[in-house]
C-alpha positions as CSV (number, residue, x, y, z in Angstrom):
1,M,38.5,36.8,18.8
2,R,34.7,36.8,17.8
3,M,35.6,38.7,14.8
4,L,38.4,36.3,13.9
5,I,36.2,33.2,14.2
6,S,33.4,35.1,12.1
7,I,36.0,36.0,9.3
8,L,37.2,32.3,9.4
9,M,33.6,30.9,9.2
10,K,32.7,33.1,6.2
11,Y,36.0,32.0,4.4
12,L,35.2,28.4,5.1
13,V,31.7,28.8,3.8
14,T,32.9,30.3,0.7
15,V,35.7,27.7,0.0
16,L,33.0,24.9,0.6
17,S,30.5,26.6,-1.6
18,L,33.2,26.7,-4.5
19,L,34.2,23.0,-3.9
20,V,30.6,22.0,-4.2
21,A,30.2,24.0,-7.5
22,V,33.3,22.5,-8.9
23,A,32.4,18.9,-7.9
24,S,28.9,19.3,-9.6
25,A,30.5,20.7,-12.7
26,I,33.0,18.0,-12.8
27,G,30.2,15.3,-12.1
28,A,28.1,16.6,-15.1
29,Q,31.3,16.8,-17.5
30,T,32.4,13.3,-16.7
31,A,28.8,12.1,-17.2
32,V,28.8,13.2,-20.8
33,N,29.5,10.4,-23.2
34,S,29.1,7.7,-20.5
35,R,26.4,5.3,-20.2
36,V,23.4,6.1,-18.3
37,T,23.2,4.2,-15.1
38,E,20.0,2.4,-14.3
39,F,17.3,4.0,-12.2
40,A,13.6,3.5,-11.6
41,L,11.3,6.1,-10.3
42,Q,7.4,6.2,-9.9
43,D,5.3,9.3,-10.7
44,Q,3.0,11.1,-8.5
45,F,0.0,8.7,-9.6
46,D,2.1,5.8,-8.3
47,N,2.2,4.3,-11.9
48,R,4.6,1.3,-12.6
49,P,8.1,2.5,-11.9
50,V,9.9,4.1,-15.1
51,N,12.9,2.3,-15.8
52,I,15.5,4.1,-17.9
53,R,16.4,1.0,-20.0
54,Q,12.8,0.6,-21.2
55,Y,13.6,3.6,-23.4
56,E,16.8,2.2,-25.2
57,G,16.3,2.7,-29.0
58,K,14.7,6.1,-28.3
59,I,16.1,9.7,-27.7
60,V,15.3,10.7,-24.2
61,V,15.5,14.1,-22.7
62,I,15.3,14.3,-18.9
63,I,14.2,17.6,-17.4
64,A,15.1,17.5,-13.7
65,S,14.8,20.2,-11.0
66,D,14.0,20.9,-7.3
67,R,11.2,23.2,-6.1
68,E,13.3,26.3,-6.8
69,G,14.0,25.4,-10.3
70,I,10.4,24.4,-11.4
71,D,9.6,27.8,-13.0
72,Q,12.2,27.1,-15.7
73,N,11.0,23.7,-16.5
74,D,7.9,24.9,-18.5
75,K,9.9,26.9,-21.0
76,W,12.3,24.0,-21.7
77,E,9.5,21.4,-22.0
78,N,7.5,23.8,-24.3
79,A,10.5,24.4,-26.4
80,I,11.4,20.7,-26.7
81,L,7.9,19.5,-27.5
82,Q,7.6,22.2,-30.0
83,R,10.6,21.2,-31.8
84,N,10.8,17.5,-31.3
85,G,7.6,16.6,-29.7
86,N,7.1,13.2,-31.5
87,N,10.8,12.2,-32.0
88,L,11.9,11.7,-28.4
89,V,10.8,10.8,-25.0
90,L,10.5,13.5,-22.4
91,L,10.9,12.5,-18.8
92,R,10.2,15.0,-16.0
93,V,11.9,14.4,-12.7
94,A,11.4,16.2,-9.4
95,D,14.2,16.4,-6.7
96,V,12.0,15.8,-3.6
97,R,14.8,14.3,-1.4
98,G,14.7,15.5,2.3
99,V,10.8,15.4,2.6
100,P,10.4,14.4,6.3
101,T,7.3,12.4,6.6
102,E,4.8,10.3,4.7
103,W,2.3,13.0,5.3
104,W,4.4,15.5,3.4
105,K,5.2,13.0,0.7
106,N,1.5,12.5,0.1
107,R,0.8,16.3,0.0
108,I,3.6,16.7,-2.6
109,K,2.0,13.9,-4.6
110,M,-1.4,15.5,-4.5
111,K,0.2,18.9,-5.6
112,F,2.0,17.3,-8.6
113,Q,-1.2,15.5,-9.5
114,E,-2.8,18.8,-10.2
115,T,-0.4,19.1,-13.3
116,K,-2.0,16.0,-14.9
117,R,1.4,15.1,-16.5
118,S,3.5,12.4,-15.2
119,I,6.3,13.6,-13.2
120,L,8.9,11.1,-11.7
121,L,9.6,11.7,-7.9
122,D,13.1,11.4,-6.9
123,W,12.8,10.9,-3.2
124,D,16.4,10.0,-2.7
125,G,18.0,12.4,-5.1
126,V,19.3,9.6,-7.3
127,I,19.5,11.7,-10.6
128,F,20.9,14.8,-8.9
129,G,23.6,12.8,-7.1
130,R,24.6,10.6,-10.0
131,Y,25.0,13.3,-12.7
132,G,26.2,16.3,-10.5
133,L,23.1,18.2,-11.4
134,T,22.6,21.9,-10.1
135,K,20.1,22.9,-7.4
136,N,17.7,25.8,-7.9
137,V,17.5,25.5,-11.6
138,S,16.3,23.3,-14.4
139,N,18.8,20.5,-15.5
140,L,18.7,18.6,-18.8
141,I,20.1,15.3,-19.7
142,L,20.1,14.0,-23.3
143,I,20.4,10.3,-23.7
144,D,20.9,8.7,-27.1
145,R,19.2,5.6,-28.4
146,R,22.0,3.4,-27.0
147,G,21.8,4.8,-23.5
148,Y,24.7,7.2,-23.6
149,I,24.5,10.6,-22.2
150,R,25.3,13.1,-24.9
151,F,24.4,16.5,-23.3
152,I,23.9,18.0,-20.0
153,C,23.0,21.6,-19.2
154,S,21.6,23.6,-16.2
155,G,19.8,26.8,-16.1
156,A,17.2,28.8,-18.1
157,A,16.1,27.9,-21.6
158,T,17.9,30.7,-23.3
159,N,18.2,30.8,-27.1
160,A,21.9,29.8,-26.7
161,T,21.2,26.8,-24.5
162,Q,18.3,25.7,-26.6
163,D,20.3,26.0,-29.6
164,Q,23.1,23.6,-28.0
165,L,20.5,21.2,-27.0
166,F,18.8,21.0,-30.5
167,N,22.0,20.7,-32.2
168,E,22.9,17.7,-30.1
169,I,19.4,16.2,-30.8
170,N,19.8,16.9,-34.6
171,K,23.1,14.9,-34.6
172,L,21.5,12.1,-32.9
173,E,18.5,12.1,-35.3
174,S,20.9,12.2,-38.5
175,S,23.2,9.5,-37.1
176,R,20.2,6.9,-37.3
């Protein structure tokens, strides 16, 4: 009987994992070509909240990750800044939902302050939840000048994914 329960539990976990992966992929796909929904997030320095609408008229790239995906962010950021540094707005977002207490939140803010770059802290997982982003990796969202999502990808900054992103940015730049 225990063996049967163990097999059923493994099967259930596998099925649920697949459902979550499919739901995330569908969420990201349906977000492309839709208008970005309003959000406002503060950075680790407690500056005024960044409101996505303040960037209408500009091309915006959001790099979002949780703790496990943070290592991939630098490669994406360097590639984007090297290629399009002055032509777009780059927003960095950290998925920090689930932090249990104010003490931990303050420690996380202090750790991020060491980077000297503004990183928007998403305490409620708004960005990940809204756009079906993937945990444990970097996620990019490209938003056009009118506030529409034109590209979403997840994972490492490979040559192929960088080419995809830059092709989409080129289309936006040439459509001005």
